[in-house]
N, C-alpha and C positions, 0 to 999 in steps of 0.2 A: 502494499498499499501506498502510496508517494505521501508523502508532506501536507500536499495540497487536497490529497484527501480525506486523511488524517482527523485535519483541519474542519475540513467539511461535514464531519459523522461527528462530533467533538460537539462544534456548534448546535446541529440538530437537535442530539441528544440534549443538549444545555436547552433550550428555545423549548422543546418539547417539558422540558418540568419546571424550567420556568413560567413558563403561558398555559398551562392545563390544570386548572383548578383539582382540589383535592389532589394531588402527583405528589407523593413524597420523593420518589426519586425511580431515578430508568437505567438498568445495562446493556446495552448494547456486547452480543458474544460471540465469538467464533462459533461455529454449529457445533463441534468438540472441545467449548466451552472456557477458552480466554476469553480477559476482557479488549475489547475494543476501542469503549468509549461510554465514562459514567459520569453520573450526577445522583448524587446518595447523600441529598436536604441531609433530609428527617428518617435516612436505615443507618440501625449501625451495624454496617456489613463491609466487607472489601468487597469490590469489584469481584476483584479475581472469585472468589469466596459465588457470589453471586451469578456470573455468567456461568460457572462450571455446574452449578444447584438448577439452572435453568437448562441450559441445554442435555441434562441429565430429566431431569421433569419432563422437557418434550421426548423427548426419544422414551421416557415409559408409557407415558402417556397415547403413544402411537403403537406402543402396545398392545397397550390394553385396546383401544380400540380394534385394531388386527384383529382381535378374540371374536366379535361380532360381524368382522365387514373388512375388507381389504382395501382400507383407507388409510392414508397418515391426520396426524395428526396439525391443526393450521394452531389451533389456539389452545393454549392451556389455563384454565383460572382455579385459584383457592379465594374462597373466601373467610379469613376467621376472623374472631374476637382483636378488633380493631382497624384488618388491614384488607386489599383484599389487592390479591396477585393478580397478573396476567404472564405469561410467557407467551411469543407471537413467532413464528414461523415466519425468517425473515427471506425466501428465495432459494431454502433449503440450503446456506450456507451461512445463515445466521439465530441467531434468537436477538430478541427485545424483550428482556425482562421489565415489566412496569410495577407500583407499589403504591397502589395510591388510599385513602382516608376510608373506611367501611362506608362511611356514610356517603363517600364519592357518589355521586352521576354515572352511572358504569358505561352508559348507550355515550356518552358524551367524551371520557376514557376511554374508551376501544373506539372511536372515534378517529379522537387525536393522537391515538397510538399508530394506528390502521396510517394513519395520516403519513407522521413521519418516519412507518415501514419504509414509503413508499419515497420519499425523500433519501432516507438511506439507499436502495436499491438505486435509485437514480446518482447521486455520490459513487457508489464501488461500479459504474457501470461508461 
């Protein structure tokens, strides 16, 4: 990845977290679990740990989906006390793990996440 590509994906993740209501942090990770860009304002975790967990979660959810149907997982969603977490598959080459407040508007957060994911794909191609 070139320096310009890195600067662009850093900007995309930073802008996404900074401008999306109730989003507390996000990590863009490679498909094999390495962090590519991150902003974790209110999340007490290392970007490398989140990237690895995001890749593993998406991989495991795909295996679960294949039990019932021959389909890959585009998004994994977890809701817990105080937090919502999504892991989005970005073109089979990366994941975007998003942390949001439990009461956040999940539809708006998903739309903003998908828009950010599209910007990442554009930046990397």
